[in-house]
C-alpha positions in Angstrom: -12.0 -53.4 -36.8 -15.1 -51.6 -35.9 -16.5 -48.9 -38.0 -16.7 -45.5 -35.9 -20.4 -44.1 -35.6 -20.1 -40.4 -36.7 -23.4 -39.9 -36.2 -23.3 -41.2 -33.2 -20.7 -39.2 -31.7 -21.8 -36.1 -33.3 -25.0 -35.9 -31.1 -23.4 -36.8 -28.5 -21.1 -33.5 -28.8 -23.9 -31.5 -29.0 -25.5 -33.4 -25.8 -22.7 -32.5 -24.1 -22.8 -28.4 -25.6 -26.2 -28.5 -24.4 -25.1 -29.8 -21.1 -22.8 -26.8 -21.0 -25.1 -24.3 -21.5 -27.5 -25.0 -19.2 -25.2 -25.5 -16.2 -25.4 -29.3 -15.7 -21.9 -29.9 -16.9 -19.0 -27.6 -15.2 -15.3 -27.0 -15.0 -13.3 -27.9 -11.6 -12.0 -24.4 -10.5 -9.4 -23.7 -8.0 -9.5 -20.5 -5.5 -5.9 -19.2 -5.3 -5.5 -16.3 -2.5 -2.4 -14.0 -3.5 -0.1 -14.1 -0.6 0.5 -10.4 0.9 3.0 -8.2 -0.4 5.3 -6.3 3.3 3.9 -3.4 3.9 5.6 -0.7 2.0 5.9 2.7 4.2 6.6 6.0 2.2 9.7 6.0 4.6 10.5 2.4 3.2 10.2 4.0 -0.5 12.3 6.8 0.3 14.8 4.4 1.4 15.1 2.0 -1.4 15.8 4.9 -3.8 18.1 6.6 -1.7 19.9 3.2 -1.6 19.5 3.1 -5.5 21.2 6.7 -5.3 18.8 8.1 -8.1 16.1 10.8 -7.5 12.7 11.2 -7.8 12.5 12.1 -11.0 14.8 9.2 -12.1 13.6 6.5 -9.7 9.8 7.1 -11.4 11.4 6.8 -15.0 12.6 3.6 -13.9 9.4 2.4 -12.5 7.4 3.8 -15.7 5.2 6.2 -13.7 5.3 10.0 -12.9 7.6 11.8 -10.9 4.2 13.4 -8.4 3.2 9.8 -8.1 6.5 8.9 -6.7 6.2 12.3 -4.2 3.1 11.2 -3.2 4.2 7.5 -2.1 7.0 8.8 -0.5 4.7 11.8 0.9 1.9 9.2 2.5 -0.6 11.0 0.5 -1.4 7.7 -1.9 -0.3 4.3 -2.0 1.4 2.4 -4.8 -0.4 -0.6 -6.5 0.1 -3.8 -6.2 2.2 -4.2 -9.4 4.2 -1.1 -8.5 4.6 -2.1 -4.7 5.8 -5.8 -6.3 8.7 -3.9 -8.2 9.6 -1.6 -6.0 10.1 -4.8 -3.1 12.1 -6.2 -5.9 14.3 -3.4 -6.6 15.5 -3.7 -2.6 16.0 -7.2 -3.0 17.6 -7.4 -6.1 19.0 -4.0 -6.9 19.2 -4.9 -11.0 15.7 -5.0 -11.0 15.7 -1.9 -13.4 18.9 -2.8 -15.5 16.6 -5.9 -15.9 13.7 -4.3 -16.6 15.6 -1.4 -19.0 16.9 -4.0 -21.1 13.7 -5.2 -22.5 
């Protein structure tokens, strides 16, 4: 059985830290491009809300935004952020999305 050389291991570790700090040792990175969401038009937002049979205020409460925000989305004065758009599109495909969200 060979004996460990603790001093050599510590010096190797310090050398690796120095290389990392000076940029000589790098980690491999992978760039992932997110898939774009389908277009969410003001008409589509209104249609989804109508199919869920809820008012603007209730719909806003379901996605946890102010009612005025939903109003602006439906009138085309602003667009929902990607997270809200994804949630609305999920509700279109899976109507029980908001029931599941409410159970959290």
